[in-house]
C-alpha positions in Angstrom: -9.8 -40.9 -29.0 -11.4 -39.7 -26.4 -9.1 -36.9 -24.0 -10.6 -35.8 -20.9 -9.2 -32.5 -19.8 -9.0 -31.5 -16.6 -8.8 -27.7 -16.3 -7.8 -24.8 -13.8 -8.7 -21.5 -13.9 -6.0 -19.0 -13.2 -6.5 -15.6 -11.9 -3.8 -12.9 -11.1 -4.2 -9.2 -10.6 -1.2 -6.4 -12.3 -0.8 -3.0 -12.1 -2.4 -1.5 -15.3 -1.0 2.0 -14.5 -0.6 5.2 -12.1 -1.1 8.8 -12.5 -0.6 11.9 -10.4 -2.6 15.2 -10.7 -3.0 18.4 -9.3 -5.7 20.1 -7.9 -4.9 24.4 -7.4 -7.6 25.2 -4.6 -8.4 29.0 -3.8 -11.2 30.1 -1.1 -12.4 32.9 0.5 -13.8 32.6 4.0 -15.3 35.4 6.2 -14.9 35.7 10.0 -18.2 34.6 11.9 -19.5 37.6 14.0 -18.9 35.4 17.0 -15.0 35.3 16.4 -13.0 38.5 16.7 -11.1 40.3 13.7 -8.1 38.7 12.8 -4.5 39.8 13.3 -1.8 37.3 12.2 -1.9 33.9 11.4 -0.4 31.5 13.4 -0.8 27.8 12.1 -3.1 26.0 9.2 -4.0 22.9 9.6 -5.3 20.9 6.5 -6.9 17.5 6.3 -8.3 16.0 3.2 -10.3 12.9 2.7 -11.3 11.0 -0.5 -15.1 10.0 -0.3 -15.5 8.5 -3.6 -13.9 6.9 -6.6 -15.6 6.4 -9.6 -13.8 4.4 -12.8 -14.6 5.6 -16.4 -13.1 4.6 -19.5 -9.3 6.0 -19.6 -10.3 8.1 -16.3 -10.8 7.7 -12.7 -12.8 10.7 -11.1 -11.9 11.2 -7.5 -14.1 13.4 -5.1 -13.3 14.3 -1.4 -13.9 16.8 1.5 -11.1 19.4 2.7 -11.1 20.7 6.1 -9.2 24.0 7.1 -8.4 24.2 11.0 -7.3 27.9 11.1 -5.3 29.5 14.1 -4.5 33.5 14.5 -3.7 35.7 16.8 -6.7 38.4 17.3 -7.1 41.8 17.1 -8.5 45.0 19.0 -7.8 43.6 22.2 -5.8 44.6 25.2 -3.5 42.2 24.8 -2.6 38.9 22.2 -4.9 36.6 22.3 -5.9 32.9 20.4 -8.6 31.8 18.3 -9.5 29.6 15.6 -11.8 28.7 12.6 -13.1 25.9 11.1 -14.0 25.5 7.0 -14.7 23.0 5.0 -14.6 22.4 1.2 -15.3 19.8 -1.8 -13.1 18.9 -4.2 -13.2 17.2 -7.1 -10.5 15.8 -9.9 -9.9 13.2 -12.8 -7.1 11.2 -13.5 -5.9 9.8 -16.8 -5.2 6.2 -16.8 -5.2 4.4 -20.3 -7.0 1.4 -20.2 -9.2 1.9 -16.8 -12.2 0.2 -17.2 -14.9 0.4 -14.7 -14.9 -3.2 -13.4 -11.0 -2.4 -12.3 -9.5 -2.0 -9.2 -8.7 1.1 -7.7 -6.1 2.6 -4.7 -6.3 6.1 -5.0 -4.8 9.0 -2.6 -4.6 12.4 -1.6 -2.5 14.7 0.4 -1.1 18.5 0.1 1.2 19.6 -1.6 1.2 23.3 0.0 -1.1 25.7 1.5 -1.1 28.7 2.7 -3.3 31.2 4.2 -3.2 35.1 4.3 -5.1 37.9 5.6 -7.3 39.9 2.9 -8.9 42.1 5.5 -9.8 41.7 9.3 -12.6 39.9 8.6 -11.8 38.0 5.7 -9.1 35.3 5.3 -8.0 33.7 1.8 -6.7 29.8 1.6 -4.9 28.6 -1.5 -2.6 26.0 -2.3 -2.2 22.6 -4.1 -3.0 19.1 -3.7 -1.9 15.9 -5.4 -4.1 12.9 -6.2 -2.7 9.7 -7.0 -4.5 6.9 -8.7 -3.1 3.4 -9.1 -5.5 1.0 -11.4 -5.1 -2.8 -11.2 -6.4 -5.2 -13.9 -7.8 -8.7 -13.0 -6.7 -11.4 -15.5 -8.0 -14.7 -16.0 -7.3 -17.5 -18.3 -7.7 -21.6 -18.4 -5.2 -23.9 -18.4 -4.8 -27.7 -19.2 -3.7 -29.1 -15.7 -4.3 -32.8 -16.1 -5.3 -34.8 -18.6 -7.2 -38.3 -17.5 -8.9 -41.9 -18.4 -6.5 -42.2 -21.4 -3.9 -45.0 -21.3 -1.5 -44.2 -23.7 -1.3 -40.0 -23.9 2.2 -39.3 -22.1 2.6 -35.8 -20.9 5.5 -34.0 -19.4 5.0 -31.6 -16.3 6.8 -29.1 -14.6 6.4 -27.3 -11.7 6.0 -23.1 -11.9 4.8 -20.7 -9.6 2.0 -17.9 -9.6 1.9 -14.9 -7.6 -1.4 -14.2 -6.6 -3.6 -11.8 -4.4 -6.8 -12.0 -2.5 -9.5 -10.1 -3.0 -9.8 -6.8 -1.0 -10.9 -7.6 2.6 -12.4 -4.1 4.4 -12.0 -4.2 8.3 -13.6 -1.9 11.1 -11.7 -0.7 14.7 -14.0 1.5 16.5 -11.3 3.1 19.5 -13.1 5.0 22.6 -11.3 7.0 25.3 -12.3 8.8 28.2 -9.5 11.3 28.9 -9.5 13.5 32.4 -6.9 16.7 32.4 -5.1 17.0 35.7 -5.9 19.5 38.0 -2.4 21.3 37.5 -3.5 22.1 34.3 -6.4 24.9 33.6 -10.4 23.9 32.9 -11.1 23.4 29.4 -12.2 26.5 27.4 -12.7 25.5 24.1 -11.2 22.7 21.7 -9.1 24.1 19.5 -8.0 20.8 17.6 -8.1 16.8 17.9 -6.4 14.3 15.9 -6.1 10.8 16.0 -3.0 9.1 14.6 -2.2 5.0 14.1 1.4 3.9 15.2 2.3 0.4 16.1 0.3 -1.3 13.5 0.5 -5.2 13.5 -1.3 -7.5 11.3 -1.5 -11.4 11.6 -3.1 -14.0 9.5 -4.7 -17.4 10.6 -6.5 -19.7 9.4 -9.5 -17.9 8.1 -9.1 -15.3 10.1 -7.2 -11.7 10.4 -6.1 -10.1 13.5 -5.5 -6.5 13.8 -3.5 -4.3 16.4 -2.5 -0.6 16.5 -2.3 1.7 18.9 -4.6 5.2 18.5 -2.2 8.2 20.0 -5.2 11.3 20.4 -3.7 14.7 20.6 -5.7 17.5 21.7 -5.0 21.0 22.1 -7.5 23.3 24.0 -7.9 27.1 24.9 -7.9 27.2 28.8 -11.1 29.1 30.8 -10.2 32.5 32.0 -6.9 32.3 30.2 -5.2 32.8 26.5 -2.6 29.8 27.2 -3.1 26.9 24.5 -2.9 23.7 26.8 -1.7 20.3 24.7 -3.1 16.5 26.0 -2.5 13.5 24.5 -3.8 10.1 24.9 -2.8 6.6 23.4 -5.8 3.9 23.0 -4.7 0.3 22.0 -7.1 -1.1 19.6 -7.9 -4.6 18.3 -10.2 -6.8 16.6 -10.0 -10.2 15.3 -12.0 -10.5 11.8 -13.1 -13.6 9.7 -11.8 -13.6 6.3 -12.1 -17.5 4.7 -9.4 -16.8 2.0 -6.7 -15.6 3.6 -4.3 -18.3 5.1 -1.1 -18.4 7.8 1.4 -18.5 5.0 0.4 -15.6 3.2 1.8 -12.1 3.1 0.1 -8.9 3.6 -0.6 -5.7 3.1 -2.9 -3.5 5.7 -3.6 0.0 5.2 -5.5 1.5 8.0 -7.1 5.1 7.8 -8.8 6.8 10.7 -12.6 7.2 8.9 -15.0 9.5 11.7 -13.8 10.5 15.0 -15.6 12.5 17.7 -15.1 14.5 20.8 -17.6 15.3 23.9 -15.9 17.4 26.3 -18.0 16.7 30.0 -18.1 18.0 33.2 -16.2 15.9 36.6 -17.8 15.9 40.3 -16.7 19.1 40.7 -18.6 20.7 38.1 -15.5 21.7 36.2 -14.7 20.7 32.2 -12.2 18.5 32.5 -13.8 15.2 31.0 -13.0 14.5 27.2 -15.2 11.5 25.8 -13.4 10.1 22.4 -14.6 8.2 20.0 -13.3 7.1 16.3 -13.2 4.5 13.8 -10.3 3.3 11.3 -11.0 1.7 8.5 -8.8 -1.2 7.3 -8.0 -2.8 4.0 -6.6 -6.3 3.8 -4.8 -8.0 0.5 -3.1 -11.8 1.2 -0.5 -12.4 -1.6 1.1 -15.8 -2.1 2.8 -17.5 -4.7 0.7 -20.8 -5.7 2.5 -24.1 -6.7 0.8 -25.3 -10.3 2.5 -28.5 -12.1 2.0 -27.2 -15.7 2.1 -29.3 -18.7 5.1 -28.6 -21.1 4.6 -31.4 -23.5 2.0 -33.5 -24.9 2.4 -36.8 -27.1 0.7 -40.4 -27.8 2.8 -43.4 -29.2 -0.8 -44.4 -31.0 -2.6 -41.3 -32.1 -1.0 -37.5 -33.8 -2.0 -35.1 -31.2 -2.0 -31.4 -31.3 -1.3 -28.8 -28.4 -2.7 -25.2 -28.2 -0.8 -23.1 -26.4 -0.8 -19.9 -25.3 1.7 -16.7 -23.9 0.0 -14.7 -21.2 2.2 -12.0 -19.1 2.2 -12.5 -15.7 3.0 -10.3 -12.6 5.9 -11.7 -10.6 5.9 -10.3 -7.3 10.3 -9.9 -6.6 9.6 -9.0 -2.9 7.9 -6.7 -0.4 9.9 -4.7 2.9 8.1 -2.9 5.8 11.7 -0.7 7.2 11.9 2.4 9.0 13.9 5.1 8.4 14.8 8.1 10.9 14.3 11.8 9.2 16.4 14.1 11.1 16.2 18.2 10.7 16.6 21.4 12.2 14.4 24.3 11.9 16.3 27.7 12.2 14.8 30.6 13.7 15.5 34.2 12.2 16.0 37.3 14.3 12.8 38.3 13.8 11.1 35.7 15.5 10.8 35.5 19.4 12.8 32.7 21.4 10.9 29.6 22.2 10.6 28.3 25.6 8.2 25.3 25.4 7.1 23.3 22.6 2.8 23.4 22.4 2.6 20.6 19.8 3.8 19.4 16.2 1.4 18.7 13.3 3.6 16.5 10.5 3.3 14.7 7.5 5.2 12.7 4.9 4.8 12.2 1.3 6.6 10.2 -1.4 8.0 12.4 -4.0 9.7 10.0 -6.4 10.9 6.2 -6.2 13.2 4.3 -8.3 14.1 0.3 -8.9 17.9 0.1 -8.7 20.1 -3.3 -8.2 18.5 -5.5 -5.2 17.1 -2.0 -3.6 14.3 0.7 -4.0 15.2 4.2 -3.3 12.2 6.3 -2.1 12.7 9.8 -1.7 9.9 11.9 0.1 9.3 15.3 2.3 8.1 15.8 5.8 6.3 19.0 6.7 6.1 19.9 10.1 5.0 22.6 11.6 5.5 23.6 15.2 3.4 25.4 17.6 5.5 27.3 20.3 5.4 29.1 23.3 7.7 32.5 23.4 8.5 34.8 26.8 7.6 37.5 25.0 4.1 38.8 26.1 3.0 40.7 22.9 4.2 37.9 20.9 3.4 34.7 22.8 2.4 32.3 20.7 4.7 31.6 17.2 4.5 29.0 14.5 7.1 27.9 12.0 6.6 25.4 9.0 9.8 23.5 7.3 10.1 21.0 4.9 12.5 18.3 5.8 13.7 16.2 2.9 14.6 12.7 3.6 15.7 9.0 1.2 14.9 5.6 2.2 16.7 2.6 0.8 14.7 -0.4 0.6 16.8 -3.7 0.4 14.9 -5.9 -1.7 17.0 -9.2 -3.5 17.0 -9.6 -7.1 15.2 -6.3 -8.4 16.2 -4.7 -11.3 16.1 -1.1 -12.5 13.5 -2.4 -15.5 10.7 -3.5 -12.5 7.5 -1.6 -11.0 7.5 -0.8 -7.8 4.5 0.4 -5.0 5.8 2.4 -2.1 3.9 3.6 1.0 5.2 5.8 3.8 3.6 6.7 7.1 4.3 8.8 10.4 5.2 6.2 13.1 6.8 9.3 15.4 8.1 12.4 16.2 9.7 14.1 18.9 11.0 18.0 18.5 13.2 19.6 21.1 14.6 23.0 21.4 18.3 23.4 21.0 20.2 26.4 20.9 17.6 29.1 20.5 16.4 26.5 17.0 14.0 23.4 16.7 15.4 20.1 16.4 13.1 17.4 14.7 13.6 13.7 14.7 10.9 11.6 13.3 10.5 8.0 12.7 8.8 7.3 9.3 7.5 3.9 8.3 8.2 2.8 4.5 6.7 0.3 2.1 7.7 -1.3 -0.7 6.9 -3.9 -3.5 8.5 -4.9 -6.4 6.7 -6.4 -9.4 7.8 -7.8 -13.2 6.2 -8.8 -15.6 7.1 -12.3 -17.5 5.9 -13.7 -20.7 4.9 -17.5 -20.2 3.2 -20.4 -22.3 0.6 -22.4 -21.1 -1.0 -25.4 -22.1 -5.1 -24.6 -23.2 -6.2 -27.3 -25.5 -5.2 -30.6 -26.5 -7.1 -32.4 -29.4 -6.4 -35.5 -31.7 -5.9 -34.5 -36.0 -6.2 -36.7 -38.5 -3.1 -38.7 -39.6 -1.4 -42.1 -38.6 1.3 -42.4 -36.4 4.7 -42.7 -37.8 5.6 -46.6 -38.0 8.4 -48.2 -36.4 10.5 -50.0 -39.0 13.1 -51.1 -37.2 13.2 -54.0 -34.5 15.3 -52.1 -31.5 17.0 -49.1 -32.3 20.4 -48.2 -30.5 20.7 -44.5 -29.6 23.7 -42.8 -28.2 22.8 -40.1 -25.9 23.6 -36.3 -27.2 24.1 -33.3 -25.2 21.1 -31.9 -23.3 19.5 -35.1 -24.3 16.4 -36.1 -21.7 14.9 -39.4 -21.8 11.1 -37.3 -22.6 12.8 -36.0 -25.8 14.0 -39.5 -26.5 10.8 -41.1 -26.1 8.6 -38.4 -28.0 11.2 -38.8 -31.1 11.1 -42.6 -31.3 7.2 -42.4 -30.5 7.5 -45.0 -27.4 7.6 -43.9 -23.9 10.1 -43.0 -20.9 8.8 -46.3 -19.2 9.8 -48.8 -22.1 13.2 -47.2 -22.5 14.0 -46.8 -18.5 12.8 -50.8 -18.0 14.7 -52.3 -21.6 18.5 -50.2 -19.9 17.9 -51.0 -16.4 17.7 -47.4 -15.6 16.7 -46.5 -12.1 16.4 -42.6 -12.4 14.4 -41.7 -15.7 16.1 -37.9 -14.7 19.9 -39.2 -15.0 21.3 -40.5 -18.7 24.7 -39.2 -19.7 26.0 -38.1 -22.6 27.4 -40.6 -25.0 25.4 -43.3 -23.2 24.3 -46.3 -25.6 20.4 -46.9 -25.0 18.0 -49.8 -26.3 15.0 -48.4 -27.9 12.1 -50.9 -28.5 11.0 -50.7 -31.6 8.6 -53.6 -33.7 9.3 -56.4 -31.7 8.5 -56.6 -28.0 11.3 -56.6 -25.5 
């Protein structure tokens, strides 16, 4: 007997492994001849970016760049002034992940765990600290299963629905934002841009049939030094960016996780109609990475037999990744930075630098607990003319619980955090920090399932039916399928002879007539 099998390809993805390594950084830099001597380090702003990631066997090789922006108080002047220098360096490291192969998918991130700047002499500074690099490796699996059997008259098969978690391929997008910022007349003219950053918040992603709608707000934070002044002026400007992208793999019913990252930014200071430098043109690029997630319902063939032919089934065990759930939530992070007596009393907050990172995560019953740290640096103005600028840094710990029903302690999780907004105020001589942090959590677990991968006839004769009819008494856990297979008949024949309307409903101790050698 010829059996025609219809097969379906099952593809899925699961986390193979993750690891974090430390990179020790130590650099010495000379102050450029165009800049005055260093008296005191005021503030250090560090940006880290990964430029390339390469998977080799059991390892992930990362390369990236570090940008240091050092703000310092100058020396050898009649009164204190402020200046900044920017340096760039490269870093590389290797993250060990057993089983990693070049064809696999890699997610990587890097953040500053600790960084400090000290003065070597008035013309040289030393930057040293620790970077943390984290890599996650995802392995793609695919195999073929028997989905259906066609064109064979007497083959009986039992189907049961099952769901398989699937993930679309990565889809990379690009948003371009532009801003024209005008400094009002009540603020001094621009002498020099000290620092310019772009952060993304209020992110929204909508999936349509074959399309992705990306919406976000970009907050431009800038401080500049006023002309003929030693004051630092803070300017902020918000820009909405949005774009619709074509991606044929996505559907409206899918869940998604989208990562937003500022990839490049440049600015240009221009003169206004009066010839004063009060206009700043800013242009930036945001890179996005979207992955759609969905559950596909598949009717799996659990069992097969034929009343006339001996059949053999080939079943194999596969480990499937199941997404228990995901959640995007917010947590309020609060802290008070106490200023000791050696510091000048703050009179005005100029600007705040803040970033967040995860220090620990654990899955418990129905919840994922995420621990993290918010690193905050606050630059402020004081009434002390000699020490008119000061900066203070603080690590503020936080904990967030993400409720995901059904989570168990042995499941794995993927967590991401990002800064949504921050507010800093002076309260009773100290500095109060309030921030909203976005927390994304996804919980997965592995399950072993048997799949039918082949069916083929084997030699041998089907046992002959000896009795004309058989009276069978239904036992506990019996189904018509089990009974029909046992007596080498079909569900339809048993249901017809016994006038059973619903083949899924039979009762314990119910007597059934099983057709035998005679035709009923």
